[in-house]
C-alpha positions in Angstrom: 0.0 0.0 0.0 1.2 3.5 -0.8 0.0 7.1 -0.6 -1.3 8.6 -3.8 -1.9 12.1 -2.6 -1.5 14.3 0.5 -3.3 17.5 1.4 -2.9 20.2 3.9 -4.6 23.4 4.9 -2.5 26.5 5.7 -3.7 28.9 8.3 -2.9 32.6 8.0 -2.8 35.2 10.8 -0.6 38.3 11.1 -2.3 40.4 13.8 -3.2 38.7 17.0 -6.0 39.5 19.6 -3.8 42.0 21.3 -2.8 43.9 18.2 0.7 42.5 18.0 1.9 42.2 14.4 3.9 39.2 13.3 7.4 39.6 11.9 6.4 38.0 8.5 3.4 40.4 7.9 3.0 41.5 4.3 4.7 44.7 3.2 1.5 46.8 3.1 1.1 46.3 6.9 3.9 48.9 7.3 1.8 51.4 5.3 -0.2 53.4 7.9 -2.4 54.9 5.2 -3.6 51.4 4.2 -4.3 50.4 7.8 -6.1 53.6 8.6 -8.3 53.1 5.5 -9.1 49.6 6.6 -10.0 50.7 10.1 -12.1 53.6 9.0 -14.1 51.5 6.6 -14.7 48.8 9.3 -15.7 51.5 11.8 -18.1 53.1 9.4 -19.7 49.7 8.7 -20.2 49.2 12.4 -21.9 52.6 12.7 -24.2 51.8 9.8 -25.0 48.3 11.2 -25.9 49.8 14.6 -28.3 52.3 13.0 -29.9 49.7 10.8 -30.7 47.5 13.8 -32.1 50.6 15.6 -34.3 51.3 12.6 -35.7 47.8 12.7 -36.3 47.8 16.4 -38.4 51.0 16.0 -40.5 49.7 13.2 -38.8 51.6 10.4 -37.1 48.7 8.7 -38.0 45.1 8.0 -36.0 42.1 9.2 -32.3 43.0 8.9 -29.2 40.8 8.7 -26.5 42.3 10.9 -22.8 42.1 9.9 -21.4 42.7 13.4 -18.1 40.9 13.7 -17.7 40.3 10.0 -16.2 43.7 9.2 -12.6 42.6 8.5 -13.6 39.8 6.1 -16.1 41.9 4.2 -14.1 45.1 3.8 -11.0 43.1 2.8 -12.9 41.3 0.0 -14.0 44.6 -1.5 -10.6 46.2 -1.3 -8.9 43.2 -3.0 -11.3 43.2 -6.0 -11.2 45.2 -9.1 -14.2 47.0 -10.4 -14.4 44.7 -13.5 -14.6 41.6 -11.2 -18.0 40.2 -10.3 -19.2 40.0 -6.7 -21.9 37.4 -5.8 -23.0 38.1 -2.2 -25.4 36.5 0.1 -27.2 39.0 2.3 -24.9 40.7 4.8 -21.7 41.7 2.9 -22.4 45.4 3.1 -18.7 46.2 3.8 -17.7 44.7 0.4 -20.5 46.4 -1.4 -19.8 49.8 0.2 -16.2 49.6 -1.1 -17.7 48.8 -4.5 -20.0 51.8 -4.6 -23.3 50.6 -3.1 -25.0 53.3 -1.1 -26.1 52.6 2.5 -29.6 53.9 1.6 -29.9 51.2 -0.9 -29.2 48.5 1.7 -31.9 50.0 3.8 -34.3 50.2 0.9 -33.9 46.4 0.3 -34.4 45.5 4.0 -37.3 47.9 4.1 -39.1 45.9 1.4 -38.3 48.0 -1.6 -36.7 46.0 -4.4 -35.4 49.1 -6.0 -32.6 48.8 -3.4 -31.4 45.7 -5.3 -30.9 47.9 -8.3 -28.0 49.4 -6.4 -25.1 51.7 -7.4 -21.6 50.3 -8.1 -20.7 47.8 -10.9 -23.8 46.9 -12.9 -22.5 43.4 -13.3 -22.4 42.6 -9.5 -25.2 40.3 -8.5 -28.0 41.3 -6.1 -28.5 40.0 -2.6 -29.1 36.3 -2.5 -31.3 34.9 0.3 -31.5 31.3 -0.9 -28.6 29.6 0.7 -25.4 29.0 -1.4 -27.0 29.5 -4.8 -24.8 32.6 -5.2 -21.8 30.2 -5.4 -23.2 28.7 -8.6 -23.8 32.2 -10.0 -20.2 33.1 -9.4 -18.9 29.8 -11.0 -21.1 30.6 -14.1 -19.7 34.1 -14.3 -16.1 32.7 -13.9 -16.8 30.3 -16.8 -17.9 33.2 -19.0 -14.7 35.1 -18.2 -12.6 32.1 -19.1 -14.5 31.5 -22.4 -14.1 35.1 -23.3 -10.4 35.3 -22.3 -11.2 38.2 -19.9 -8.8 38.8 -17.0 -11.7 39.0 -14.5 -12.5 37.1 -11.3 -15.8 36.1 -9.7 -16.0 36.1 -5.9 -18.8 34.6 -3.9 -19.4 34.5 -0.1 -21.2 31.8 1.8 -21.6 31.0 5.5 -20.5 27.9 7.3 -24.0 26.4 7.0 -24.1 27.1 3.3 -21.1 24.8 2.7 -23.4 21.9 3.4 -25.5 22.7 0.4 -25.1 20.9 -2.9 -24.9 24.4 -4.6 -21.6 25.0 -2.9 -20.2 21.6 -3.9 -21.4 22.0 -7.5 -19.7 25.4 -7.7 -16.5 24.0 -6.3 -16.5 21.1 -8.6 -17.1 23.3 -11.7 -14.4 25.8 -10.7 -11.9 22.9 -10.3 -12.9 21.0 -13.4 -12.7 24.0 -15.7 -9.9 25.8 -13.8 -12.1 28.9 -13.4 -11.1 32.3 -12.1 -13.3 31.8 -9.0 -12.7 32.6 -5.3 -15.3 31.2 -2.9 -15.1 32.8 0.5 -16.6 30.9 3.5 -17.3 33.4 6.3 -17.3 30.8 9.1 -19.1 32.7 11.9 -19.6 29.5 13.9 -23.4 29.5 13.8 -25.8 28.7 10.9 -28.7 30.4 12.7 -29.0 28.0 15.7 -26.9 25.2 14.3 -23.3 25.3 15.7 -20.2 24.6 13.5 -19.6 21.5 15.5 -22.9 20.0 14.4 -22.7 21.2 10.8 -20.0 18.9 9.4 -17.4 16.3 10.4 -14.8 18.1 8.4 -11.8 19.3 10.4 -11.9 22.6 8.5 -14.4 24.1 6.1 -11.6 25.1 3.7 -10.8 21.5 3.0 -14.2 21.1 1.3 -12.6 22.6 -1.8 -9.9 19.9 -2.0 -12.1 17.3 -3.6 -12.9 19.8 -6.4 -9.2 20.4 -7.1 -9.1 24.0 -5.7 -6.5 25.7 -3.7 -7.7 25.9 -0.1 -6.7 28.1 2.8 -7.9 29.1 6.2 -7.4 32.6 7.5 -8.2 34.5 10.8 -11.3 36.4 9.7 -10.9 38.8 12.5 -7.4 39.9 11.3 -8.0 42.5 8.6 -4.3 42.4 7.5 -4.4 38.6 6.9 -7.8 38.9 5.2 -6.6 41.6 2.8 -3.4 39.7 2.1 -5.1 36.4 1.4 -7.8 38.0 -0.8 -5.3 39.9 -2.8 -3.2 36.7 -3.4 -6.1 34.4 -4.2 -7.8 36.9 -6.6 -4.5 37.6 -8.4 -3.9 33.8 -8.6 -7.3 33.3 -10.2 -6.8 36.3 -12.6 -3.5 35.0 -13.9 -4.7 31.5 -14.7 -3.7 29.8 -11.4 -7.3 28.5 -10.8 -9.8 28.9 -8.1 -9.5 29.0 -4.3 -11.7 28.3 -1.3 -10.9 30.7 1.5 -12.3 30.0 5.0 -12.4 33.1 7.1 -12.8 32.1 10.7 -14.7 34.7 12.6 -17.8 35.0 14.9 -21.3 36.3 14.5 -21.5 38.8 17.4 -25.1 39.6 16.6 -28.3 37.6 16.2 -28.5 35.8 12.9 -31.1 38.5 11.9 -33.3 40.8 13.8 -35.9 38.0 13.7 -33.6 35.8 15.8 -32.7 35.7 19.5 -29.3 34.0 19.8 -29.5 34.0 23.6 -31.8 31.0 23.3 -29.0 28.8 21.9 -25.6 30.5 22.4 -23.7 30.4 25.7 -23.1 33.9 27.1 -19.4 33.0 27.9 -18.8 32.1 24.3 -20.0 35.4 23.0 -18.0 37.3 25.7 -14.8 35.5 24.5 -15.6 36.3 20.9 -15.8 40.0 21.7 -12.2 39.8 23.0 -11.1 38.6 19.5 -13.2 41.0 17.3 -11.5 42.8 14.4 -11.8 46.5 15.3 -10.4 46.1 18.7 -7.2 44.5 17.5 -6.5 46.8 14.6 -7.2 49.8 16.8 -4.6 48.5 19.2 -2.0 48.4 16.5 -2.8 51.9 15.3 -2.6 53.3 18.8 0.7 51.6 19.3 2.0 53.4 16.2 0.7 56.7 17.5 -1.7 57.3 14.6 -5.0 56.8 16.5 -6.3 57.7 19.9 -9.6 58.3 21.7 -9.9 61.8 20.3 -9.6 60.6 16.8 -12.0 57.8 17.5 -14.6 60.2 18.9 -14.2 62.6 15.9 -14.5 59.8 13.4 -17.6 58.4 15.1 -19.3 61.8 14.9 -18.4 62.1 11.2 -19.5 58.5 10.4 -22.8 58.8 12.3 -23.6 62.0 10.5 -22.9 60.4 7.2 -25.1 57.4 8.1 -27.9 59.8 9.2 -27.9 61.3 5.8 -28.3 57.9 4.3 -31.0 57.0 6.8 -33.0 60.1 6.0 -32.7 59.5 2.3 -34.2 56.0 2.8 -37.0 57.3 5.1 -37.8 60.0 2.5 -38.0 57.6 -0.4 -41.5 57.6 -1.8 -43.3 54.3 -1.5 -44.1 52.5 -4.7 -47.7 51.9 -5.6 -48.9 48.4 -4.6 -49.4 47.5 -8.2 -45.7 47.7 -8.8 -45.3 44.1 -7.6 -47.1 43.0 -10.8 -45.7 45.4 -13.3 -42.1 44.4 -13.9 -42.1 40.6 -14.2 -44.0 39.9 -17.5 -44.4 41.8 -20.8 -48.0 40.6 -20.7 -49.5 39.6 -17.3 -50.9 36.0 -17.2 -54.7 36.1 -16.6 -54.4 35.0 -12.9 -52.0 37.7 -12.0 -54.0 40.2 -14.0 -57.1 39.3 -11.9 -55.0 39.7 -8.7 -53.8 43.1 -9.8 -57.3 44.2 -10.4 -58.3 43.0 -7.0 -55.5 44.9 -5.4 -56.5 48.1 -7.2 -60.0 47.7 -5.9 -58.8 46.9 -2.4 -56.5 50.0 -2.3 -59.3 52.2 -3.7 -61.6 51.0 -0.9 -59.1 51.7 1.8 -57.7 55.0 0.5 -60.7 56.3 -1.5 
């Protein structure tokens, strides 16, 4: 008997929980401007997220999916991509989308029940939010196949959660990306909980990254709370895909500090001590520690930035709140060139109902 193949998963971290930078950190980690940009973007995202949750709690927004704790992973993805690349999100990657030009007011419109929010700013070829679990992985693999067939130096990037890696859609995307050597990067944001299902009950795999090995993809695990490691890994894997090196599965190990959505109460299934420990490892805390150690950030700068960020978010919130509501008939008017008879009857019924209530 002999071994025909061996595999391993590398783990990448440069910035630890205390803000200590490793000696082998990438060159850009010495550039304070890059790190300040990373921190400000993550900090803005957290301000936005807090406001969005408050809107939902006061009845001014529908169910909302928080991104609390995911800031490093999401912002790094956006900063590593080019505008011509295609992003295929699930439903909480606002940090990536803000980098790519999506307006916060558009995120709020979407969660407020207005589909015009899905016709967002930014690259027109980016895909809309995807609530069905893991189907966005197939969308990205399809886009990557088109890039290869057209000989375009572009990359498709998808994001999926730990629970989504149990779906056949994820495996089909991985298999396609490997079989056709596609310019595809599939990021798994492993936040440890698929709603109430813990990572330990989700799969018997030692890592989630290794799920790409069977498809023939490069696989790597990264500390998803380390923005420096996240940016380095995303830059490397996207460039690898762009230059013909094939696809990659990136597992970003982080933690969902919030409820799954505002319709969830994570206190019913998550130990309080586990959440407390996760807050000690969160991404903003560790990057801020590094910036303060370098003398380029302090509490005064933090307070000033928070005022500025909150004011900017308030402008976006007001723009959302002032957006005129569409007529109820709009739900029928943009799907078919000619409405089927049953939907035509429903539309007429809605018109009569609205006239009776507002006439």
